[in-house]
VEXTISE-484567 format. One record per residue: residue in one letter; x negated, y, z of N, C-alpha, C, CB in turn. Coordinates in pm, whole numbers, plus 50000, padded with zeros to 5 digits. Each point is the difference from the previous one (the first is absolute). Glycine has a CB too. Layout:
VEXTISE-484567
AXYZXYZXYZXYZ/...
***
This chain:
VEXTISE-484567
A749854325594721499554986749959501124993249923498464998350200/S501154993949700500984992249924499374986749965501105020949906/C499724969050067499424987149964500514995449865499804994050242/V499325000049682500344994049871499574985450008499725022349870/Q501254969050154499754985750020498994997850113500504995749757/Y498245000550213499054997350107499035011550024500184975949945/R500035035549988499105011550017500675010950083498914994749781/L500305011250310500465011450080499285012449950500464985250204/V500325025049759499435012449946500265011350099500354992049760/V498585014750284500145011550091499655012649923499434985850204/R501505023949793499805012349922500015012350091501074989149800/D498335021650149500065012950066501395006049973497465003649977/V503205001350128501385005049984500075011949905500524992050231/S498525017349780500115012449922499584998349854499595012450209/T499494978349762499524998749862500384986749935498115014850062/L502344975550019500324986449956498794992649944502315007849951/Q496484997250081498784992749961499864987450085498885021749931/I500634967750008499814987550073498765001450089501094986549813/L499115011550318498895000850096499414986350028501075020050103/Q499804970149911499544986350030500864990149924499185007050229/L500204981949738500704989049933499614987250074500025011949770/Y500954981450288499724987850075500694988249931499775013150217/T499584975449785500584987949941500334990150110498705003649786/C502574992650221500454990650104499974985749946501455018050102/L498804972549989499904985849965501224995049923498594996850201/D502515010549808501234995649933500865012249973499914977250114/Q501275020449831500915011149969500475006650129500744988349788/I499125025250219500365007450120501525001750005497785012249999/Q502794984550119501455001450015500395011550091500204975849961/Y498855029250118500325011050092498715007550034501994987250096/I498085026249907498855007950044500455010050107498894997549773/E500205005950320500335009850103498725006750050502044986750068/W498015026649944498885007850053499984998950152500115015949804/S498694984750255499905001650145500365014450034498204982050018/S502125020550109500495013350040498985011249973501374988850176/D497335008049828498975010349975499484999849856499354998250240/S501284994049673499664999249857498584995149973501605018449964/L497784974850132498644994949979500014985749945499205014850185/F501894978049839500104986149953501324998149926498584992050194/I501434997849722501244996349932500104984849998499945021149858/L501264974050176500184985449999500764995849876499984999350251/C499664989249695500694994149885500454986050041498625013449830/A502674984350168500544986950041500324991749877500935009950212/M498624977749790500334990249896500764988750067497935005949859/Y503404996050148500844990850078499944985749949501505019150050/K498434979349817499994986449943498794992150049501195008549797/R497684998450219498774993250044499815000250152498995006249782/G501865001450289499845001250146498775007950040501154978450021/I498475031449894498745007450021500285015050006498694981849880/V500575025250207499975014650002498555004349980502055001550154/Q497725007749752498675005849983500055014650039499444983749815/V499525020750257499935013950046498785006549936501144994350220/W499055017849727498905007449935499765013050073500564989749777/S498175014250228499605012550066499725010649895499044987250196/L501485024849827499765011049906498615005950021502465005149995/E497064995050129498685005950030498874990749959501025012550189/Q499194974449833498964990349964500584990049899498885002550228/P501005000549643500594991349898499454985750002500325020449862/D498464977650192499424986550003500594991550113497885009349904/W502654997450201500594992750112501314993749956498925015750167/H501314972149871501304994049969500394990250109499575002749753/C501724994850255500534991450105501094991349938499475017150183/K500524970249851501024990849949500624992750119498764997049779/I502565003550230500734992950106500814989049933500125020850150/D499614966949889500674988449939500864993450107498104996549832/E503215003450145500904993650097500074984949980501335021150009/G498054973949884499924985549978501364993649983497934999850131/S502254988749931501244992349981501215006850064498634979149995/A501135030650096501135007050064500765008849900498734999950217/G500605004149674500655008249898500175014550046501184979649917/L499395028449994500135014450026501265005349932497495002450019/V503355004950057501205006049939500035015350015501234978850048/A497965026650045499975014650018498695004150064502515000850023/S497045011449945498755005150056500135015150017498654981349892/C500815024050218500055014550020498875004450093502515000149964/W497185013050035499005005850089500635003350134498745009349804/S500454990450302500425006050127499715015049988499534978550136/P501075029849952499805014549986498565004750012502255002450090/D496884989949980498605004550014499174997549875500194995650243/G500344997149659499284997549875498834990550014500685022349930/R499264970150180498904990550020500494985850031498615019050082/H502724979249919500584986750021501004997249890499675001750251/I500394985749706500964995949897500924989450058498345005149816/L502974996750161501004990550050500524991849883500645015650189/N499124971449817500474990849896501114991250055497725000149892/T503394999150034501084991050038499894987349916501515019550065/T498434969050003499814987349928501334994949944498054994450148/E501864995749767501204994349939500964994650106498674994249797/F502615006150171501074995750090500035008250130499804976949904/H499505034650096499965008950118499624992350127501745014649893/L497264976850094499554992350117499255008750099499874979649857/R499365030350092499255008750090499545012349923499244980250139/I500335029949938499305011649943498564999250050502145014649992/T496914986149915498584999650036499455014249994499754976349912/V499635028250197499415013450005498494998649985501895008950149/W497564996249740498564999049972499355013550027500394982149826/S498505017950246499255012350025498845001049903500654999450244/L499245012149687498885002249909498715003350077501625008049824/C498534997350299498835004350078499354988250071501065022550031/T499744969850043499424989250083500154986349937500515013750200/K500254985649688500304987449931500804990450090497905002849864/S502735002550241500814991650088501404998149940498715008250201/V501984981549847501334996649949500964998650119499004988349796/S502195017650193501074998250099501214994349928499135019250145/Y501714973749931501194993849940501265004750073498634979949931/I502415022949990501325003150056500964989549946499535025350016/K501104967150074500844988749958501435004349972498554984850133/Y502155006849794501465000949974500485013449941500254984250187/P499035022349722500585012249941501244996649919497725010649990/K503244998450012501274997249932499935003849853501225003850215/A499344987649701500105003149856501205009149980498924977749934/C500855035450065501095009549978499475011749918501144993250217/Q499755015849747499635010949909498875008550058502355000349910/Q497745003050219499025009150061499694994750139500865020149867/G498174970850142499734993150126498835005550080500934980449893/I498275028750047498865006150071500185015249993498434980449945/A501385026450169500115014650000498945005950093502484998749951/F496785011349999498995007050079500545013750040498134987849881/T501495016850239500345013750036499165009549916500614993150237/K499895019249746499335009649910498585003250048502255009749942/D497544990550191498655003050051499074987849995501035017250149/G499504971249807499174988149982499644992650128499115011149803/R501524992450309499634993750128500704986650022499615022750093/Y501634976049860500774987950030500564993749874500575009550222/M499624977349786500614992649890501134991450056497824999849870/A503325000650065501124991250036500124989249894501215018950119/V499024968649926500164988749908501314992950032497484997149979/A503345000749918501224992150018499634985249995501445018249894/E499074974050202499684985750008501284991850004497855005250121/R502014982249837501144990850005499514986850057501135011149800/R499414984950314499664987150059501224994250071497585007250028/D502594979949962501154993050060501325006549958498564993450195/C501525010249677501225005949942500425013150066500724976949944/K498335030350115500295013150060498995010349952501004988850202/D499435023949798499115011049958499315006150122501495004749803/F497224998650178499225006650105499225011549938499824978450133/I499745030949952499115010849959498764999350089501945014849921/S496884985850017498755001250076499365013349965499674974750004/I499875032450099499325012849979498534998250040502145013550042/F496964989649865498564998250022499295013650004500104977549885/V498805023050190499135011949999498994997849887500285004450254/C499665005049650499194997949879498495000550026501875009949871/S497714996350240498565001150025499364986550029500385023150087/D500344968049985499414986850032500954988449972498655011350175/W502524991549765500994989949962500524992050121498884998449777/Q501135008350339500584993750120501525002250000497845003750130/L502864986249921501475000850007500405009550111500234976449912/L500565033950052500465009850099501364996050057498725018049880/R502214978350032501364996050041500514989049908500455023150090/H500374968249965500674989749920501414998850053497824987249952/F503175014549962501404999550047500894994549889499615019650157/D501534975149880500914994549899500895011249947499974977250111/A500245022549758500845010049934501444994749996498045008649858/E502895000050172501414995750004500605000449860500225008550236/T499174983849674500484999549861500344985649963498595020249939/Q502334978549965500334986749947498894995349905502495004950020/D497135004249889498994996849899499305013049962501344980049910/L497655023750167499315012949985499545002149856499254998750240/F500985013549709499675003049860498835009549984502384996349948/G497435013050151498915009549987499765007850128500525001849758/I498275003850253499645008450115499265012349949499864979850153/E500345031649917499285012249961499875009450119500854997749763/W497925007250261499745009550108500485014049961498014986250075/A502465021350024500215014349981498645006549980502124999950142/P497795011149782498695006349976499245003650126500955008749792/N499754994450318499285003450124499544987650077501345020950013/G499004967049940499524987650061500664996350131497895004749890/C503225002050145500654997250130501124989849989499435023150069/V501194975749813501184991549985499824990849880501475017750105/L498914969749914499964990149891501434996749958497804990450085/A502515011949788501324996349947499924985749947500555024349940/V500434967550098500074986049958501394997949942498314992150178/W501795003149697501334998149945500224985649955500025023949929/D501254972450071500414986249976500254997749851501014998950229/T499234988549736500364996449863501225007849954499044977150036/C501115024449833501125007949947501364993750033498505007749815/L501504979550229501274993650035500545005150134499294979849872/E499895027450203500415004950132499515014250016499944976850097/Y500985033049919499595013950018499505001850143501685008149826/K497004992850190499445001550134498605006149991501354980350083/I498445030849988498665005850010499685001950148500225011649774/L498584984050266499575000550140498815009450012500824976350041/L499125031450067498905009550020499294996450129501235018349874/Y497484978350115499194995750113498925010350031500454976049941/S499215025250188498895008750039498704992149985501485013050163/L497404993949855498684993849984499784988650100499135021949916/D501524979050201499834989550100501074989049990498955017150150/G501794982849739500924988949976501395001850057498044986049998/R502295025850059501355002150051500955003049885499085008650219/L502134985749787501025002849899500655013550035500434975149958/L499335035049959500535013450027501455001249956497705009349974/S502624984849911501365001349948500264989849890499985024450058/T501294972449924500454991549889501065007749924499494978350126/Y500445021649741501025007049921500624990549899498775021850030/R502574977749970500754992249901501105009049945499494977750118/A500575023849752501035008749941501304992549974498195013649895/Y501694973750064501214992049971499614985350002501035018649859/E499984972750129499754985550001500654993649878499885000050253/W499784987349726500614991349898499875005549859501604992650172/S497305013949800499745004849864498505001949986502285011549984/L497224989349890498565001949979499545012950068500134987649781/G498725011750288499595010950089498925009049947500644985450179/I498175014249885498935009749975499224996149874499835004950248/K499905005149666499234997649878498645007150003502144997449875/S497785014350189498745007650004500015009250121499784999049746/I499025004450305499905009750110498855009549973500974983350163/A499085028649900498885009549990499985008750125500165000249746/W498645001450312499805009350111499705013949944499154981450149/S501345028949919499605013549961498575002350049502415008650009/P496805000049925498605002250040499865004750145499505005549763/S501525001250291499945005150137500424989450102500475023049913/S499974965250041500514989150084501335003550068497654993050039/Q502995018149922501265004150064501214992849942498975022250046/F500914973449829501144993649934499624986549943500935022549946/L500024968350058499864987149933501154998849902498834989250200/A500865010149670501034998649897500154985349965499495023149908/I501764972150091500294986049971500914999349878499754993650245/G499755000449648500804998249878500674986350002498455015149871/S502844984750096500774987650012500644996049868500445005550239/Y500064982049759500694994949881501365006549978498814978550033/D501705028850067501305006749983499865013849936500854987550198/E497975015249741499745012449924499915012450089501194989749807/K498425008350320499865011450091498634999950066502484999750042/V497055012449994498795001450081500445005450136498495004249795/R501094989150311500315004650135498735005350064501904983350022/I498205028350044498845006350063500144998750151499755016449807/L499234977150256499964999150146499045010550054500544975249992/N499765030250128499105009750062499124993350104501685018349960/H497174987850073499004993550085500255001850150498395003649816/V502665003850220500285002350142500924989150055499725024949967/T501424973349965500984990050048500034987549911501365018750095/W497974981849788500044989249900501434997149955497934990250102/K502905020449898501374998849948500045006949864501014999550236/K500044997149689500175005849866500405014750012500664977449906/I498635031450022500415014150000500795003549875497975005550137/T501824987149756500795002449878499854988149906499715025250023/E501164974249876499814990149894500225006749866500734981250152/F498445014949752500065005949866500654989949905497915014050044/E503194989949895500684991449903499485003149860502064998750147/H498054991549763499515001749863501134996949901497634993850072/P503395015049921501134997249911499665002349853501545006350185/A499274988149727499755001349856500395013849947500394975549976/T500385032150102500395013549957499475010350099502074990849889/I497205019150060499485010950083501005011549990497554993149964/A503085010350149501065010249997499605012950070501654981649994/N497355018050096499635011850079499345010549911499704985750204/T500855026349798499495010849913498615004950043502365006949956/K497244990150169498685004550048498884990449958501135011050194/T499234977749748498994990349954499615003349856500944982150154/I497745018649820499515002649864499784986649932498895022050070/V501684976249812499824987649924499205003249873502184990250091/Y496605004549903499165001649881500224987949910498255013750128/K502184988649749500254989049908498955000249890502485000650049/E496874988049929498994999249895500704999049864498364988950158/V501255019649748500554999349864498844999149901502065013450068/E498164978749827498954998449899500265009449884499674976050066/K499245029049877500145008249880498934995949901500975019550132/S499404979049743499014996549897499215012449965501484981749909/P497205016850072499185011849971500335005849862498174990750145/S501835022649848500235006449870498675001149927502005013150090/V497994982649784498765000349921500225009049879499364976650076/E499705032649903500125009049884499724992049873499305020150138/T501594981149765499894992149878498745003349920502494998949992/E497005013750021498795003549924498804991850048500905023449967/R499134972550165498864992850056500004985449959499995015850192/L501144979249755500094985849967499084996549884502364999750082/S496894989749935499154995349891500174984949992498315019150030/F501284975049860500114985549989498664994249956502465001849945/P496964988750126500524995250130499825010750108499474976149935/P501405023950169499895010450104498744998150084502505001950007/T497005009050047498834998850089500404992350126499015022049912/R499994972850156500274991650118500775007850108497914986749951/A501645025750074500635008250104501455002949963497785010350058/L502454992649813501355003349955500904987750008499085017849849/A500384970650114500784987650003500454996750142498744991549801/S500355010250295500374996850138501035009950053497734990050038/S502165022749920500975009950047501364998149934498135016250040/L501884978449838501274997649930500844989450068498895006649788/F500424983150265500744988650053500105000150152499254987049804/S500115022750263500135000450146501105009950036497544994350033/T503395001250051501085009050042499575007050128501774985249893/Q498445027750111499685007550121501245000550088498275013949877/S501524987950252501165001150088499845012050090500354975249993/K500785030050051500005011150095501184998150094498905015849832/Y501174992750269501094999050096501025011149977498444989650166/D502845006749840501095009750004500644999350137500414998149749/I500105013050299500744999950127501464997249967498375016350112/S502154972649943501384996049971500985007350090499194977449926/Q501995024950018501085005850080500674988950080500375018549829/V499814983750302500694989950081501515001749980498114999750172/P502704989849842499614986250036499304992749885501944999450157/V497114992049881499224992149904500234985250029498255018449978/S502044973949918500134985550016498704993449956502515001049962/L496894991250130498754993149970500294985949949498805013650176/Q500254981149749500174986549945499944989650113498985007449779/Y502114985450241500114990450112500044985949943501235017050144/I497974974049914499984986149953500604991250109497955004149856/K503064988350109500614991050098499104988050017502345007649938/P497244989350187499094988750019500664986649973498785013650167/V500414976949786500524986349979500034993350137499074998549759/A502114997950285500164995550139499504985850026501955015050012/D497994976749883499674985950024498524996949977502324994249934/R496825016150064498564997849980499245004050125500245004049753/A498584989650267499135003750112499355013549972499574975650053/N500035031450053499375013349990500785009349906497774989450044/P503495013649991500805008549909499415014149990502054986850060/K498085019149821499505013649976501005009850060498804993049786/M501135008550345500915009150067499355005250128502014987849904/G498445023750140499485005550125498755008549982500974980550113/I498525024549998498885009549999498694992349994501355017050131/G498074982349749498784992249979498725007950024501254986849837/M498805026550155498795008250018500365012450082499034991849780/L500115011650315500165012750071498675004550056502384994250057/A497385019149942498715005350045500175014550045498774984649841/F500605018750274499995013750051498885007849935500984992450218/S499245020749762498935008749951499005002350113501585011449835/P497164991850133498965001250104500265011050102498424991549832/D502355018750131500295011050094501264997450081498865015849844/N501754972250137501174996150079501285007149958498454995550188/C501525012349703501175008149962500994992649910498555020050018/F500994970249905500884993549902499904984850011499745019849846/L501344973650113500054985449991500484996449860500464997350250/A498764994749677500394995549866500524985750010498295015249889/T502834981950044500584986550005500444995749861500765003850237/K499384982949748500564994449876501034989350037497845004749871/N503354996850075501054990050018499974990949878501445015950140/D498294971149881499834990749887501274998449916498304988050135/N502865015449920501244999849920500025011349897501224989850195/I498045021149835499935011549908498525001349962502045012350106/P497474978949802498554998449979499305012049940500464976449973/N500295032849965499365011149928499885012750083500904990449792/A499455009250337500035012350079499054999450120502375003449929/V497005008250099499235001950123500755010450083497754994149888/W502475002750238500725009050092498985006450094502134985949986/I497905027250026499075007050089500835007350106498255002849815/W501504993550311500785005150112499175010250080501304978250013/D499385032450034499375009950087500074994650143500625019549844/V498224977250214499984993750133500375010050110498254984049919/Q501395028850062500315010050104501505002650008497755010549964/K502924989949920501455002749999500814987049996499565021849884/L499744966750095500664986849990501095000149893499524995850243/K500135009949639500945000849889499314996249870501305018150120/L499524977849782499464997149866499595013249936501464979349975/F497315021049972499445012349945499994999649847498585002750206/V500854986449740499834999049854500224985549956498355019350001/V502214979149879500044986849936499335001349863502164993450122/L496904997649848499394999449866500654988549926497785009750081/E502894993449809500634989649919499154997649875502335006350086/Q497034982049910499094996849890500734992049891498045000050161/L501324999249721500574992249889499714985150017499745019849849/C499174976950221499624986050022499984997150150498634999749787/A501324987450246500024995850141498705004050070501514980849941/I498625023550185498835004050080499154987850031501295019350102/Q497424981349861499074989150031499295002550132499694996049755/S499925016650269499205003150118500055015050025498484980149959/F501405023850168499775014150031499085000950121502265006649906/Q497015004650102499055001850110499795014950025498864978249945/W501075025550184499775014050037498525003549989501994999350154/D497745012949803498665005950008499615000250149500365014549788/P498454980350249499654999450143499775013650066498994978249950/R500895032549970499685013050058501165010050002497714996149921/Q503315001849996501095009849992501284993049955498355018549947/P502814988050072501254993649958500175000149848501025006850219/R498334983649717500094998749855500144985249969498605021249958/L502454975149972500314986049975499704996449855501785000550178/A497484988649801499744995049865500864987749978497625008950000/V503014990349881500924989149968499614994149865501885010850134/C498224975949853499824994049867501164990449972497465002150018/T502874996649852501184992349961499704989749890501405019750063/G497334975949928499684989649902499815005149858501254984650142/N498685028949841499685005549868498665007350010502485002449938/S497185005649962498675006449999500045014150060499424986549798/K501565016150290500095013150063499904998750151501435008349811/V498045002150252499995000750147500835012450037497684988350022/Y503145010250081500925010750039499595005250138501894989849863/L498065023450151499575006150125501115009250052497574998749930/W502774999450199500965008950064499355006850119501914985549925/S498365027450092499645007250123501165009650026497434998149961/P502645008050158501125009450025500105011149896499744995150241/A499185007549685500025010549896500734995449874497855008850090/G502254978049890500674995049879499444986749956500435023449930/C499904973049945499644986849953499435000949859501774989750146/V497325001249823499365000349868499764985749951498915022250054/S501184976349813499714987149937498715001649920502484993549988/V496554997650034498695001349934499754987749913499115014050191/Q500634988249682499674989249907498534996450016501785007649837/V497934979550183498604995850014499414998349860500484988250222/P498445019149746499464999649862499174987449976499985025049997/M500694963649992499304987449974500484994449868499754995350248/E499324998549679500404993549875500624986550030498175011949874/G502754984050042500654987050021501105001150104497874988449940/D502625000050102501134999350092499484999250143501434988649824/F498585022750245499495000450138501195001550095497785010349925/Q502664978650132501185000150086499565000250146501354987549826/I498915023750243499545001650139500944992350093499015022949947/V500434967150121500814991950092499735003550146500014981749830/S498835024250199499745004650137498985011349998500524977050093/L499425030450017499085011350008499465001150141501225012149816/S497624994550196499355001350130499275013350008499754975050017/W500595033150084499365013050018498604998650057502255010350033/H496864998649928498715001550067500265006950134498705001349777/S500484995850324500235005550134499945015350003499034979150093/S500315027149808499925014649994501255006349939497534998049981/G503294993949949501175005349930499675006749869501045002950219/D497694996649737499595006649876500164991149876498405013550135/S501744973549887500114990949885500804987750041497795008249907/M502654984349992500684987450029499684989949891501845012250120/A498134975149920499794989149905501354995049953497824993350112/L502335005449757501234994849939499694986449941500885023449949/L499914966650089499704986349960501094994349910498744996850213/S500804996949676500904991749920499584985650022500395018449824/K500204972350100499654985950022498564997149959502404993849963/D497105013149934498664996949947498995011450018501104985249836/N499365027150180499095011550004500275008750123499874999749750/F499225009550275500285010650097499405012949949500034983550192/C500525027649854499385012949969500085008750125500624998249753/V498555012050253500015009150114500525013449954498074987950108/C502915017249965500635012749967499495010450100502094988649903/Y497335022350048499445010450087500965011950005497634992649944/L502615012150176500925011350017499205012350039501894984750069/E498365026249861499295012350031500635006650122499375003149757/R499785001350335500525007050120500415014149963498534986150150/E502605018249906500435013749977499125009550081502394992449955/E497175018349981499195010050070500915008250091498335001049808/V501344999450320500845007350096499635014749996500224979550148/
***
């Protein structure tokens, strides 16, 4: 699904044919599929309205109007039949049921980066709350929205919450001004507290491993610390220095090459295909000899949100690799071997990394850097693919299909779908 101002367009993934076209009441600011792909919500925050469309019954429609309370966020519950709307100033979360048309209210939700978290099985929801200048966590049962547990979080200014994939442990982390991560059980017991250092900017990003055995914490000090699920103590830390010296680390460096054109083929004016090939530079990867010096940017110290520290990290679906990005070294992706707890590969790009995402089915990483190429890494090697689009198509983000056979590549104004052929075994 994609939106163009007030229109919602639903296409077939394999053919990109338009299946449905829906017209909303105002410009769409956010869209989200229900878990079973039968409904899609369109949020119009300026108007305080959410419209829901059914794929099976195109004539059915639903409009949720928050009225004077306003709207700042909207999302589906895991069952795909309830919608959670956060009102302006985070006064409350309203839970709307599509089946019974009933409404439930959750008071005092906290305005933070990640204040709502569902367990992977969809049974429980944790909500970060702020009341009387203190942080609290409420855990609800998603089947009837009854409160299961309510406890105060030992944080100064809670920044985010995230469940482990197995739904047994809730990670709660503090503002970047205080390095503190707390791990709570489902019944609200504090299992462990971890602090790496004090008096400096702290946690920037976290990621659970798919097996729930590891918690990776990215910090402003350019390190990733890995906690284990038995003692919740640090088992190792990964540094991100500007010079790669280990001979066992493979460094792939992107190099550009201008296409060679046979002079006999040149005509004036040149054909369209020839013109585009003349001005498009192709890129490939070379394996660099270590030691390798990466491009390092010194952060501006007197500005808010400095470009420093580990801004992105993600585990591969098979739990074997961890990909990270150090914002001080914007052009590099670091891939760590989780089994050996060592640096495995570094991809050094010509442009700054915009986004990366693992293939959901196998250890294959897709990377984009704001140009018209998509880069793919797997343990077999690395490849740079030119997207055959006319005009300036700058890929700023990408999203894999759940099958791993295709991915959507997004620029500011356009999108395209890239199909990957499966290797015959």
